[in-house]
N, C-alpha and C positions, 0 to 999 in steps of 0.2 A: 654124364658125358662131359659137362663143363669141367668138373673136377679132374677127369681123366686127361682132358686136353691141357689143363693147367699143369698137371704133373707129367706131361709129355708121354702119356700112355695111350694105347688104342683099345677101344672096347666096342664090341658089336652091338647093334641095336637090340638083338635078342637078349644078350647078357645085361644090357642096361635096363631093359623092361623087367627082367627077372629080379634084378637088384631093387628096382623101384617098387615092385609089388611087395617084396619083403618089408621094405621100409614103410610102405603105405598101411600095411596091416597093423603095425604098431600104433598108428594114429588113433585107433579105436580103444586103446587102453585108457582107463580113467586118467592116468597121469599125463596123457598127451592130448586129451580131447580138445584142449584150447587151440590146437593147430587148425581145427575145422573152422573156428571163429576167425582166425587169422586169414585163412584162405578165402572165406566168404567175402571179406572186405578188401583183400589184396588183389583178387583177380580183376575187378573193374579198373583198378589203377594200372594194371598191366595191359589193359585193352582200351586205353583212352581213345585211340583212333578207330575203334571197332564198336559200333553201336548195337550190334546184335548178340553180344555175349550173354551167356546163360544167366549170370547174376542179375543183369538188368531186368529180367522178367520177374524178379522177386520184389513185390511192391505192396504198399498199403492199398486197400480198396479206395476207389476214388471219392466216395462220400466221406471217408475219414480224412483224405487229403484236403478236400474242400473245407471240411470243418476246421482243420488245422490252419489253412490259409486265412480263414475269416476270424481267427482268434489270435490276437497279438501276442499274448502270453505263450500260447502253444508254439507260435512261430519262433519266438525267441528261444524257447526251450529246445525246439528242434535244431536250430542253428548251433546252440551250445553243445547239444548232444553230438551233432555231426562233427563239430570241431574237436571235441574230446576223442571221439572214435578215430578221427584222422590222425590226431597226435599219437594215440596209442599204436595205431597201425604202423606208422613210420618208426616208432621206437622199437617195435618188435620185428622189423622187416628182415633182420638177419637170423631170426629164430630158426627158420627152416634149415639154414646152413649148419648151424650148431647141432640141430636135431639129427640131420642126415649124416654129416661128416664125423661128428664126435659121439654120436649115438647116446645123447644124454636126454633126460626127460624134458618136456616142453617148458615146465616152470623154470628150470635152471637155464635152458636155452634162451628163454625170454629175458632173464636178468642179464645174461652175457651180451645179448643183442643191444639192450639199453645202454650198457656200459661201452660197447664197441662204437656205437654211432652217436654218442652223446655230444661230441664236439663238432659233428659234421651234418646234423640232421637237415639244416636248410640247404646246404650244398647238395646233399643226396637227393632231396626232393626235386630241386631244380634240374639236376642231371637226368633223373628219371623222366620228368616231364619233357625235357628237351629231347631225350631219346625217342619218346613216343611221338613227339611233334615231327621229328625228322623222318621217322618211319611213315607217318601219315602223309607228310609232304612229298616224300619220294613216291609213294603209292599214287597220289593224285597226279604228280607230274608224269609218271610213266603211263598212267591211264589216259591222260589228256593227249599226250604225244602219240601213243599207239593208236587211239581211236581216230585222231586227225589223219594219220598216215593211211590207215585202212579206208577211211571215208574218201580221201583223195584218190586212192587207187580204185575204189568203187566207182567214183565219178568217171575216171579214165576208162574203165572197162565198159561203162554204159555208153560213152561217146563212140567207142570203136565197135560197138555192137555185141560185146561179150556179155555173159550172164551177170547182171548186177547183183544177183542174189549171193554170189560167191563172196563178195566183200561183206555183206551183211552177216553171213554165216560165220566168217572169220571174226568179225567184230564181236558177235555174241560169245563165241568160244574164248576169245581173248579176254573179254571182261570177266567171264566166269573163272578162268584160270587165275587172273590177277586177284580176284576176291578171295579165292581159296588160298592162294599164296599169302596174302595179307593176313588172313585168319590164322594160318599155320605159323607165321613168323612173328606176329605182333607180340604175343606173350613171351616166347623164347628169347627174343631180342631184349625185351625189358628185363627178363630174369638174368640174362647174361650181363646186363648193365649192373644189376644188383650184386651179382656174383663178383664182378670185377671190383666193385667198391668194397665188398666183404674182404677179399684178399688184400686189397690196398690198405684198408684200415688195420688188418691183422699185422701186416708188415710194419706200418707206422707205429703201432702200439707194441711192437716186438712180441706179439703172441705167437705161439707155436701153431703152424698150419698143419692140421691133420688131414690125410687123404684117405679115400675109400680104398679098400684092398680089392682091386679089380684084377680079373684074369685077362691078360692081353690075348687078342685073337689074331690068328694068322689071316692074311689076306685071302678072301674067298674069290675064286675065279668066277667071272661072269658066265651065266648060262647062255647057250647059243640061241636065244630067241630075241635078240636085240632088234633084228629086222622086222619082227612081227609088230613092234610098236609103231614103226613107220607105216606099215600097211594099214594098221588100225586107224591111224590119223588120217590117211588118205581116204579110207572108206567113210569115216565120220564126216569129212569135209564134203565129199561127193554127195552123200546121203542128205546132209543138211542143205546143200545147195538145191538138190532136186525138190525137197519138201518146200523150201521157202519160195522157189520158183513156181511151184504148184499153187502156192498161196497167192502169188502175184497174178497169175493168169486165171485164177478162179477154180482150179481143180480141187484145191483144199480150201475150206472156208473156216477161218478162225473168228469171224464176226459172230461169236456165240454169246448170248446173254444167259445168265442163269435162269433155270426154269422159274425160280422165284427170287427176284432181286431183294436184297436186304432193304427194309423200309426204315424210315426215320420218324420218330415220335418226338414232338416238342414237349420237353418236361415242364409242365405247368404253362404251356404255351412257349412263346419266345421270351423266356424269363430272364435272359441276360440283357435284353433291350427294353422290355416293358414289364410293368408290375405283374408278378406271377398270378395265375388263376384269375385274370381279368379279361374282359372282352378285347381290350387293346392288345393284350398278349396273344390271345387266340387268333385274332385277325392277322397280326403280323407273322405269326407262325405259318399261316396259309400263304402269305406273300413270299415267304422264304422257301416255300416248296415242301413243307412238312407233309408226310403222308398221314400222320396221326397227330392228334393233340392229346396229351396226357393231363388229367385233372383230378382233383380230390373233392369228395362230397361229404358234407356233414349236415346234421339236422338241427334246426333252431328249436327254441322252447315251444313255439307255436306250430311245429311240425313242417316247416318249410325246408326244402333241400337247397342248401347254398354251396357254392364252389369255393372252398378254402382248404388249405393244408393244415394249419395249426389249429388245435382245439381252442387255444387262447387267442384272442384278437389283437393282443398288444403289439406283436412284431410288425404286422402289416397295417394296422389302423391306429395304433397308439392307445386303444381302449383296453384296459386290463380286465376283460370279462371273458368267460367261456362261451362257446357257441350255443351250448344247451341251456344257458341261463338268460339268453336274450331272445326277443322276438325279431322277426325279419323287419318289422316296422322300425325297430330301434336301431338297426344296423344298415338299412338299405342306402342311407345317405352318408355313411362314413367314408372318409378319404382313405382309399386302399392303394394309393399310388405314391404318395409323397415319401414313403419309407425308402423307395428306390431313387426318386428324383422329384423335386418340388414341381416340376413341369407336368407331372402326372396326377396332380391333385384332384382331377375330375374322375379318376378311376374309381369304380365301385365294386362291391362284392356281388357277383351275378347269381341269379337263381339257376339251378341245373336246367330247368325247362327253357330258360332263355338261351343257354349255350346249345342245348340239343336242337332247338328251333333254328338257330343260326347255322349249325353244322349240317342239318338236313338240307337247308337252302343252298349251302355251298359245297355239298358233297364231301364234307370233311369227316373222316372217321375219328371216333373218340375212344380213348382208353379211360374209362370212368372208374376211379378207385374209391370204393366206399370205405370210410374210416370211422368205424363205430367207436362211440365213447361210453356206451353203457346206459345212455339216457334216451335212446331213440324209441320211437313208436313205430316199429316195422318199417325201417328205412329201406329195406330190400324191396318190399311191395311198392312203395312210393316211387322208387327208382324204375322198377319194371313198368309201372303204369305210365310214367312219362315217356319212356322209350316206345312203348306200344302205341300210345296216343299219336306219336309222330311217325309211326311206321319206320322206326330207326333200328330195328333188330339186326339188320345186315350191315350196319355201318358202325358197330361199336362192340367193345368187349367190356364186361364189368369185372373189375379186379378187386381183390382183397387179400390181405395177409391172414385173414381168419377164414378157415375152410368152411365153417358153419354158414357164413354169409353166402358163399357160392352154392351151398346145398339149398338154401332158401330161394335163391335166384332161379335155380333149375326147377324147383317145385312150382314156382309161379309161371315161368315161361321157359321151357326147355330149349327153345329156338335161339335164345340169347347166348352168345359165346361168353365163357367165363375165363378168368385169368388168375391163377393162384400165385401170389407174391411170396417169394422165399429169399432169405439171405443166402442160405446154403441148401442145396438139394442133395439129399442122400436117401438111401433105402429104396423101396419099391415105389416109384412114382405112379405106376399103373394102378395102385390102390386108390388114388385120388380120382375116382371116376367122374366126379362133378366138376373137375377142372379140365376145361377144353385145351388150355394152354398154360404155360408157366412163365413167370416173371422172376428172373434171378439176378442178384447183385453180380455185376460184370466180372469181378476178380475171381469169382467162384465158378465161372463157366469154363468147362473143359471140352475138348473135342468129343470125348466119349459121352459126356452129358448131352451135348447137342444131338449126337447120333441116336442116343437112347430116346430122347424126346421125339425126334423126327420119326423114328421107327414105330412109335406109337400113334403116328398120324397127327401129332400135336405140334404147336409152334412154341418158340422160346423168345421171350423179350428180355433184353439186357439193359439193366439200369445201374447207375446213371453214368453215361460214358461221354466224356468231354474232350479228351486229348486226342491228337492225331494218332499216336501209337495205339491207344486203347481202342479207338474206333476201328482202325485197320485190323487190329487183332480180332475184334468181334466179327468184322466182315469176313476175314479169313476162316473163322470158325463157323461161318454160315448161319449165324443167328438170324432170326426172321425180322425182328424189329429192334432198333437201337433207340433207347430213350435217352435224350441228350438235351443239355442246355444250349449247345452250339449247333443249331440246325444247319446253318450255312456250311460249316466245315464237314459235318456228317454227310450232307447231300453231295458235296464235292468229292469226298473220298469214295462214296458208294458209286458215283458215276465213273470215277477213275478205275475202280476195281472191275468194272465190266470188261470182258474180253473184247477188244476192238481190233482194228486193223494193225497187225503187228508190224508190218513194213513201215507204215506211216509213223508209228510211234518211235521206231528206231531211228528213222531219218530225222524226225523232229529233235530227238535227243542229240544226234550227231551235229545237226545244224546249230543247235543252241551252244554247243561247245566251241564251234568254229567262229561264232559271231564275235 
């Protein structure tokens, strides 16, 4: 349609879609497959002002992201890779125009794009970014002004005794329409900018401009149902006003909380503030409001169950020995906190029984992950014995990524809940009858997986979820427990997600804009 406009022709939407579909099918030919790569990285740049676009949902699992962040070499490599990809992206940015308009293979279109924009790449990037900035700024300005006007009218209606809900209904509809418009226009406007630059560079370089062979359409008369749209709008406004008025007077109640609110488990305690898997970390996790504490259990040479994640002691204590090669007497006084901060030098590796005793006294639930090393002497039986001794069966789950561990737990005490840890869940999950629940790496959790697990009467734990976007995603997918390093953020977002008083929330939002 942009090309038709440039060549001063008219084309109907139907014909434009038909032509687009024909061109799109050719993308899947081997010689053009590179276009998919281009689109994958181009779309986010065309939606700079829109955070919810599809491509932003494609990401590395968080545990991989965390590993990269903690590794300087990988961080540098990541930055270099991102810089290279961005450079390639903008050199190829006119490939689609050559592919569509001149009907040439992608490889040739890519080369022509590099040549066309070689002298203007910085200017083109700046213009594209400026275009998106202006679109977003306009969206923000219109939203702010519109909401302010509606809110002022709403206050006026309230003072003269009219239904205040009318203004709130209009506000909700206004914001929805603006968001949809922004979504629909953000990418096309950016692509129009790219197209304008394409034609300009073609003229500057004295290249022939080829146009699509489009069939012009005669103007189609409007169908006689224009008035119906106005009636539909009036009905929507009246209906919305009645419903929201009903909420205000109590006829309808939106103060609904989920039957089961998503819960938060502190990953190795409050591990971003205190040394992981220590009593300091567990106590602070409780202070932050964690519903669960997640911890790891291994066995020492003399058969004691200690709480530690790594099989080797070096990372957290500085001692280069494996847990199964040392006795508890040898490690009970080791400094297990200075690796995080020297002020925690008094932190020690706790016994599992010490943690269970504390959790029982404080009514704190534990997600106890058994991490076998192959050197244990019936670690499952010892874990069950400790739980049974403290009557802790109803306040814990025993987790493991080895299904055989869960089978042994159930054989010793079927009343204890088990949690099967998986990176990816596939196949028939119902076949794992000794797993009462499932713990899945967050990026591999889908809505259908959550439904499948819930339909079997089981729960799903998501690990390890630390960012606002990923926590909200897990909440929206209705996972049962979020395992996180950031307890405060997770608890805050879970609280916000509960359905509260809609009217108050809208009013707070409007007041914050007008302050």
